[in-house]
Each structure stands twice: as structure tokens, then as C-alpha cells.
N, C-alpha and C positions, 0 to 999 in steps of 0.2 A: 502494499501498500504505501502511495504517495510515491511522485517523482521528482527523482534529484536529475541538475540538468546542469552543467556546469564547460562553458567556450571561451578557452584561449586563443587569441588572434584574432585572422581577416573577421570584419562580420558577428563578433563573439553576440552582443548583444539578440542583432536575428536570429539567428542559428539557434541561441537558447530558446526562445523564443515558441521557433519549430519544435526544439526535442520536448520543451512541454506541453505542444499541442497532440504531439504523438502520443506522450505518454500519459496524459489526460487519465485514460483507463484505469491508473492506477490510483485515482485520487480526483475529485472535482468539487470538494467543499471553497477551496479557497486558489490560491496561487499570489506570489510573489518572486519578484529579481532585486539583486543588488548588484553595482557598480560601483566605480569610483569616480567621481568625479573632483571638481578644479573647489571642492569645500570639505571632501570626504566621501566615505560611504553613504553613497544613497540607494534608498529603498524602497520599491515602486510593489506593493502588495494590495490586495482587496478580497472581497467573498466571490465566492462566484465562480464560474467556469472559465479558462486561460484561453480556451479556443474563442468562447465570445465576447471575451474584451479583446483581441488580437482582430476580430474582425470587426469589432466598432472602433478601431484604430486607435486603442485604449494604452500605445507602446511607440506612438509616431515620435514623440518631446523625448524619450531616451537615446542621448547622444552613445553613438558607437565607441565602446571602450577596448581596450586591451580581451579584459577579461570581462564574463558577466558571470555571475551566479543566479542559477532559479530554483523553484519549488511546483508541482502541485500537490496539495495536497487533500491525507482520507483523514477527518479529527480522530484523535486517540482520547489527548488531554488536553482540556478545555472547549468551549462553547467554539460553532463557526461565528468567529468575530476575525473582522481586521484586525485586532492586536494578535490578536493567535496566531495570525497567515507568516509563513516563515518567508525570510529570512527574518531571523532573529538578529541585534548589535548587541556588541556587549556593551555595558553600563559608562566605557567612555569610548565608544564609538569607534573602535580599535577593531574590532573582531567582527562579524558577520557570519552565522551560523544557519543551518540547512537540515535537514533531519529528516529521514528513517528509522523509524521502529518505538521501542521502548524503553526508558532509564528509568529502571525500578526501584534507585537509589534518588531518585531527585529530587526527594520530600526532605531527605535529609541535610542533600547540597544543598538545596536551596535554603535551606535553617542556617547553614554553615555560612553562608553568601552574606545572609540579612544580616546576620550577627556583624560584618565586615561594613555594611554601610551600602550593600550592595539593592537599590529599586527596582525590582521588578515592574515589569511595562507589558506583561502574557499569563497565563493560566498555565503555558507549555511546559511538558519536561524538558524541551529543547535548550530555552534558553538559557540553563542553567552550564551549556553547555558554552556557552560564547562567553559567560559571566565569569568560567573555570577556566580560560585559555585566556582572557586580557588577564587577570588572575597571577598567571602564570608567568605570563611575559612583562607584567610589572615587579614581580619581588625578586624574577628568576635572573630576568636579562638578557635568557637566550634565546638565541634567531627560533621565529615559529613554530620550525619542525620539529625540535625536542620540545617546544612550550604544548605546543599539540598533544604529545606523545605523551608529555606528564598528566594532560589535563582530561586526557580519555581512558589514562590505563585506571584512572578511578570512581568509573563510570559500570554500573552494573546491569548487565538488560540485552541487548540488540540494538543494534545502531546502524545505520551509513550514514557517515557526517560530509560535511562537502564545508568546506571555510574558504573566507577571503580576508586579508587581513592588509588593513589599511597601509602599511610600509609597502608595500609589494603589489602595486597593481599588476604587474603580470604573471603572477601565480596562485597557482590551486592548491588545495589540498582535500586531502579526502582521507577516512579512515574507515574499516568494513569491524564490524563481528555481529556473526546471523543474519542480518540482512544486505542482499545484494548491492553489491558497489562494482562497477568495472570505470576501467581509464583508456583510452588510447590517443596514439599519437603519430601523423603523418610526417613530422617533420615542418608540419608549417603552424598546424594548427592540434591543441591537445582538448583531450575532455572527460569528465568523469562523470556519468550517469549510471541511473539504477537499471537501465534493459539496453538492451545491443539496438533494437531498435530507434534509438535517439543519433545512432551512431552516422547514420545515412548519411552516404558525399562527403563525410571525411575523412573514416578510416574504415579499411577491408579487412581489420582484426583489430580484437581488441584484448587485452591482458582484465584476468579476472581475478580480481582482489580475496581472498582468502581472508578466513578471521585473524583477525590479531594487526592488518597490516593496515600500515601507514601509507602514503603516496604522497608526494609532489610534483606537480608539473610546470615545468618553467620550459623556457624558450629554448634549452635543451634537451627538453624529452620528459619522460617520466623515471625518476625515484621510487623503491619503495623501500621500504623499513618493514621487518615483524615482528612485535611482540616476544621476545623470553620469556620460559619460567617463570625468570628473578625479576624480570618487569623491565628491563633496560631494552631500547628499538637497534637491531643489529638489521644491515642489508640483505635484504631478500634476493632471489630470483625468481623469476614470474615467467611463461610461458604464454606468448598473445595464442587468441585462438579465432579462425573464420567466424568473422561475423555473415552465418547465412541467411539469418532474418531481418539485418537491418534493411530501412526502409530510406531511396529518397525522396523529399517532401512529404504534407499530406497525405494519411490515406484518402481514397476517395470511397463515393456513393456509386457515383457512376447512377444511372437514372434511377434510381430506389430513393423513395424518401427517407430509408432510415437505414442504417449498418446492421440493425439486427434480419429483415427483412431479405438485404440484399445478401446476409448470412448462410438462411437458409433456402435460400436462394442456390449457394455453393455446394450443399450439400451431395448432389450428385458427385462433382468432381472429388469432392472429400473422401465417397465411397468407395472413388476407382482409384484415389492411393491408398487406402485403406486397405480394398479387394487385389492389389499389383503389390504388396509388400510380400516381400524373397518367403520362402521355405525354409534360410537357414537363421533369417531371425527371428521370423517365429518362432521353430521349433528348439528354440536356446533359453526361452521367456522363462522356460517351467523347469526345470533339472529332475532328472529322473526321479533322484537320490532323492529330494527333499522329502524332509520327514511332516511337512504341511504347510500349507497354501497360504501365503494369508492377503489379502489385496485391502489394500487403506489409501481415501481421499480426501475430500474433504468437502461440503457443500453437492454440488450435482457430482462430484468424480467421487463424491460415496455412493452418490446413487447409481453411479457406471459399476461402484462394486459392486453393491450389489447383483446387478445383474448379473453380470461377471459372474460371479459366488452361486445364480443357476447352473449359468454353464458348466462351472466345472463341477458342480454334483451330478446335475441330474446326463449332462449327455458326456463326460467325461468320467465319472463316477470317483472323483479326486473330492477327498476333504479339504475343501477352500473356506475358508472364513473371512467373511469384510468386515473391518473395520471404518470408524470414523478417527481419523488423524489424529483428535484434541484427546480422547479416547485410550488409543491403542495403547500407547505404557501400561496405562491405569490398567486396564485389559487383562494383558497377559506380558512373559518376558520370553522375550527372543530369545534361539540360540543359535549356532552355527552350521545347525542341518537345516534351517528353515529358508524359505521360498518363499519371498514379500514380493507381490508388486503394487507398486506407489505408481500412483495417476495423477496429476496435474496440470494442466493446461499449461501452466505458465513455468512451470518445475522449478519455481521459488515460494511455490505456499508453504506459512512457516509452518505450521502443524506436521507436515505433512515431512517435513527436514530434520525435524527435532525427532523424529521416528527413523530418519535414517541414519540419523546420528549414533544411533544407537545401534543398529543393527549393522554400521561399519564396524562399534568397538566391538561387539560380539564375533563379526565374519560372515554373517550371517548371509544369504545369496539374497542379492537387488538388482530387482528389473524393471526400469522406469519406462513409462508410456508418457510421454511430455509433447508441447508442440512448440517448444522454441530451443533453437542447436545451441550446445552449450549452456543451458542453465542449468544450477546447481545441479538439480535432482538426475540429471544427467549425465553430467564430471562426476558425479559420486555413484554411479548406479554398474552392477556387473556385467548389466545388457541391459542395451536401450532400443526400445522401440521409440521411433522419433515417426511423427501422427502426419507430419506433411502435411495437414489442413489449410497452411497459410496464414497469415493474420489475421486474428480473430478481433476486433475495434469495438463492436455491442459489449457489453461488461456482462451481459448474460450469455452463458454458453452455448450455442447452435452448434454449431457445423462440428467442433472440439467434442462435443460429448456423442454424436452419433459416431464419431472415428474411433473415442474410447471402444466403444460396445462392440463393432463391428472388431477391432483390433481383438480383443477378449474374447470374442466368439471365434472368431479363426485360433487363436491360442487351443480355447478347448477339443476344437472340433479337431486337432492336431494330436493333444493328447489323446482323446476319445478312440484314433482309430488307432496310436503307436503303441496304445496298448490292448487292444485287438477288443475298443468296448462297443464301437459301430466298425461295420466292414467297406471296403474302401467302393461301393457304389454308394452304403447312406452319404458317408463322403463328399463324393462328386457332385450328389443332389444337395446337398447343403449350399456348397461351394458355387452350382450354379445358382442357387435363389440368392448369391452376397453377388455374385457377381449382374443379375436382375435388377439386381436391386436400380441401380443409379436411373434407371429407364424406367421402373416404378416409380420413384421418389417424384421424377421430375413429372410425369401426371400425376398424380396425385395435386403437387402446386400446380399447374396449368389447369386443370380439369374442374378441385372439387377447390379452389381458395373460396371460392366468390360463395359456394354454400356455408363453408367455415368461415368467413367473415359474418355474411348475414346470424349464421346462428350467435354470434360475439354477440354480435350490434342488439342483437333482439333482448339476449338476458348480460348486457354488461351492466344493467346496474346491481344484479343481484350482491348480495353483499359475505355472503357466507358462501364455503363451496367446501364437499368433498370430493376427493378423485380416489375411487378403487379400485382392484383389481387383484387377480390372483395368478401364481404363480410368479415367471418374469414381470407376469404386468404388473403385479405389487409395487418393487423400483420404480418402475415405468411411472405408475401413480403417482408415487413420491418427488422425481423430478416432472412431472409436469406440474401437479401442486406448486413445486418452488418456483418454475417458470409464469404460470401463473400469477403467484404473490407479488413475485420482484417485481417485476415489471408491470402489474393494473393496480397494486395497492391493496389489492382485496385479499380477505383470511380466505386461506384455502391449507384444509390439511389431505395429507395422501395417510391412506389406510388400506392395510388387505384386508381384501371383500368380505371373508368369515368371522373375522374380528369386529364387525362392524356393528353386530349386533350381540356384544358384551359389554354393553354401558353405555359407548355413543350413540347410540339409535336414537338416545334421550333428547336429540337438539335436532331430532327433524321435524321441521315445520313446509308450511306453505315458502317457506322464506331461505328455506336453508336445501343448497341447491347440491346436486350430488352427479359428478361426469362419471359414468361406469365404462371402464377402457374391459373390452370383452375379445376374447382368441378366437382364434378361428379354431370353427367347427370341428376340423378333418384332426389337426396336431392339439389341439386340447378341448374333445368335449366334455372331459370331467368341471375342467373349470371353468369352461361356459355355462352349463348347467348350473356349476356353483352360484356364480355371480349371478344370473338370471333370477337365480332363489333370493339373493340376499338384494339383487331389486325391486322384486316382488313384495320384499320387509317392506321398504326405501314408502314405495309406493304406497302399502297398507295405509301410512298413518300420515297420509298429505304431499311425501315431497317428492317434489320436478326433480325428475331424473333424464340427464342426455349423454344419451348410450355414444360409442365409436366400436367400432365391430366388424366384424363381415358383412359381406354384402349381402349374402344366403340365409340372415333372420330370415324368420316367420312372420306369420303377419303379428300372428296372435302374441308372438314377443314382440316384437312393434310397438304395439300398443302399451309399454309397462314406459316409453320414456315421452319425454312432452316434446323430445326433438334427438334423432336420429343421424348417424354418419356412418355409411357403409364407407368401407377404406379397400384400396384395393391388395388382400392380404395374397403370399407366398404361400401360404400353409406352411409355412416354418419356423420358428422359434426365434431368431437369430434375424431375421429379415425383419418378421413382424414386429415385435419388441421396437426396430427401427421405426418404420411405417408409421406407427402410434407414436413415437416418442415427435416427431415432425410433424402428425397435423395438430399435439400440444402445444407446440411451438406456433404454430401456425391462429391457435384458439389464443391461447395469452397475447400474441402478437395483436391478432384485429380487436382484442379486448380493451388493449391498454391505446389502441388507436382511437378507439372509439369515444373512449374516456378521455382522453386525450394527455396521455402521462410522455412524461420526459423518457421517450423507451431506451437510448444507448445511454442514459445515464442516469438511473432512476435514484430516487435519491439515497445516501446512507453507503451508497454500495460503490465496490473501486472488485475490479477482476481479478488484481494478483494482488495474493493476501499476505502481506509480509509479516502480520503482528499475531502476537500470541491471544 
């Protein structure tokens, strides 16, 4: 969460602003930029979206300078106000700081600084960093690099920090602990950034900083120091990595109104990429001798893991367990004979990386599923499954979720075939179903969008929603409910359809709407009839139900629904789950569109969650 961009060199201000706009998916509560002008460090910051501020020509008055330091915020400490926006200046105006992460001991440090007469201008944990650095500069008279190092050594928690010092207008500093930060230098320009997407047009390579690193970028290049166990900083060697995902210029929606609907329309291409992933890459994802298989993820990635759990348990008959990343270390202890599939679109999700650090400590086998080449998750993994979904700009994950589901399905199918659970003919039937998916999804989007849009507009005023399903459609219901509430701001819960009657049904009345996800009558006949029984129980209590399911539903069953959308199923679970997820994404999008919501940047959200 939050985005840091700092540029040293020609067009520093313009490129910093462009970089912040590219990183706005990481946070858009507020923004800020600092440069050194004739009177000192000059900060311009405000609440709201940096891209909207740029479109309104807000930055036209900022003069070009040798260096600029910028930030786009997702609030953790302190409300969304102009004083709480980054950058923050030190008490003497000598130091400017931007920060991603959480400083756990900030209250103790604040009290200590206040006792020396420092007056704070914000509620943030970040401001203590600026004051600590300025205090070190004043009391020790050391050069800024070592003063920053001494201040950083006092911080507990996770952080990526960017620093500008008044006395050095053409130098940038950065420090990292758990939160992502990279540096780049092309001989003319230097950059600090939270994500390689901000590096487009500056460098073809980046240097990913490691925990405990401190970097100084000046006209000569980038120098990295590392904090050793004794607390001292020593020179460190770091290897540059190609930035496959870097982009030049802002992303484009093309002819689409929002990135969300553009990225839903990108799903067929995403499916092709997942379907073409090599046999070698897929087969190496789960070691044959693993004692147990665990899948971890956060948010949508956890619901993908739940779907994957079904694929591994039912298709491959492997014992697999899906755990939310933020609870995994409380739930179980990992060992060296464990295999873990870690799912994260950004590859920088804090909760997932905390689990990964434990996996590295015990030497468990780790396979990553990520959409960002060179991410922290990928760099820490034993085996890497690169989604290749292309940049996903909307904060809500759509095409990336589809890619992850298909990759897990294909890994499970290979395990099932290799262990003799399914024969070659069944394996090829299911693989062929996946290969046909791009055409089916394109048909769904082209031919049924209007029907789904009309349905969404008709029911968008409803305040409370349940999404129910059985088997793999239970976690699909969880994911569909998440998409719906993220973008519509309506209350929505995903539930297993059979669980519904054990208490939750007491909420049902004429105003409480339910979306029922129905499986193919051929592939999931028992689940279909079970879900229809639950629909009848809701209808008997006056609850309106909307159905998404097979086209061959009988007339009597159709009468149970206020509205029903027949989907172009393949009669195969992996493909049919994906078709349901795409239909759910369309339904959520058009509800939000009719309600006038901020679709690509819903309130309070960020795409890359890099804090605890």
C-alpha cells in the first residue's frame, strides 16, 4: 500500500508525477511531492487522487529541479487530511520523508521527541522518521547517509522510506524493511520506487533492495549499504533484475469507460496465457514427495486458494488445505517436507510474505503464483508460476483471479493424471475444456452483457445480499460477494448453500436478496439439486433469489427465481467455475455503474496490500 516515487535527473518533477499516477492503485487517499527551491524544501500535498490533480493541472506551478520525492497514500495512521499526507518535513525543515508501512514503536519515539521540544504537524507514524533523522544530523554532525542509518536503526516494524535532505539537492536516499522498495540508475537518471511499473522509460533494469538495506542515489550512481547484526551499515553488493512489467506513460483504458470492464474483456487473452503455460512449469509446482499441500492467499487470492483446494482434493485426491495468509502462522507450523502454493497478484502482499519468510526459515518448498515478474514473492520462491496476465490497473482483481484459478486447475489435473486418479482421456477432456474457454467467455461477454446489465440495474437498489453455492461454487460465491461489495458498497456475504439454513436464514425477508450459483446438471447433479433445495427454503420465507447457472434448467425450477441467467457451461468444473466468476464480475460492475460508484478506485481500498 502507498506508492513511493523519487526521481533524480532531467524532468524529475514531471516524471515523479507520472510515476505516482502509475502507482495510484497502491493508494489514492492523498498525494504529495517535495522539491528543493530557492527557499528550502517545498512540499505540495493534498487529499484525493493524484491523477485527478494532474488532470486539473495542479502541478503546473512546481518548477523543475534536480530531484523530486513523491508519495500516494493509503491511510494507516491518521485520518485522510492534508496534514497527514506525505511528504513530512522535520522540525528544522532540513529533512523530507515519505514512507510505506507501519512503525510499531512510533508512539514511544513521538513521546521522546516531544520531550525535546519537537512539535508534530500530523497524526502519522511517518513523521517521527523525519524528526529522528534531523535530530541525528543536528546532534552527531555526521553525513546524511549515516544519520539516516542511525535513525532507521531505531525503527520497529515494516517500512520503505524515501528521504530528501536540504543540503543535498541532487541526492536521494531510501531504506527498506519488509515493505518493497527498488532503485534504478541508467547513467543519467536515478529512481526510487515501490514498484517497477514506475520505472518505465528510465531504466531497463532495477535493483531490488533487501531487508536492512540503505541506498544513496547521486550523480555517480546507486550505493547500497546493509545493516549488519551489530547495527552497523556496511557496503553491500546487489544484482540488477530486468523490469519486465515496466511501462512508459500512463496506462490506457482504450475505448472502455473503466479499467475494470476493460480488464474483464481482457479475460479471454488471460485464459490463453494460462492455457499455454508449459508442462514443465506446471509439473514442478507440487513435489511428489510433499507431506502435505497448503495454499495461501489474502482477499481474492484466498478465495482462489479455496477453489484450488477443491481441485486438488476432488480431482487429484491430494490432501490440500487453503489458509488465509494473515491466519496461516497461527493455524499451523510448517516443516521442511511441506509444499506451499502462495498466491499474490502483486507478489508483495504483506501477510503472504510473512508466511513465506517462515517457509524459508524451515526450508519448506514454495511455489509462487504471481502476476509481477521479479516481485518479492517470486524472488523468494523455489518454483515460480508467472501468470502473464498483463498489468491490472483496477484495484479490484478480475482477470488475475481467472488466471490463478486456471493455473491451479491445470496443476491439479497434472497431479491427478500423474498419480493415476484420472486417465489420459479424462485429462485431455478437461484440458480441451480449458482451451475452449476463451471463445466461451468472449461469447458470454458479447452476448449476455446486456442481460446481466439489465439485471444489475433492476436490483442495484437492494441493500443486503447473500451469494451461495456448493462445492467449488462456494468459494466462487465468496469471491463474487467480495467483488460485489468492494465496488457497489452494498452489504454482501458469501455462504455455502447448505450452511444457509443453520441460522443465517433468519435474516431472509423480502428485502434480503440472494444470488445462487448453480453448477452444471451433468458435472454436479447432486450439488445442483442441493442448491435448488436451499433456494426453495429461501423463497418459502419471501426472499427474492437471482440464479446464475446452466441453460437447461427446467421450467418448474426457473419459477423459483425472480430472475435467472443461463450461462454457456462446458459441463466441466474448472471451466464452469471460471464462467461463473466472469458473470459475477459483470454483475458487480454494472451494479456499481448504475449506482455511480468510483469503480476503478473504490473507497478505502488499495491493490497491493503491503502492511500488516
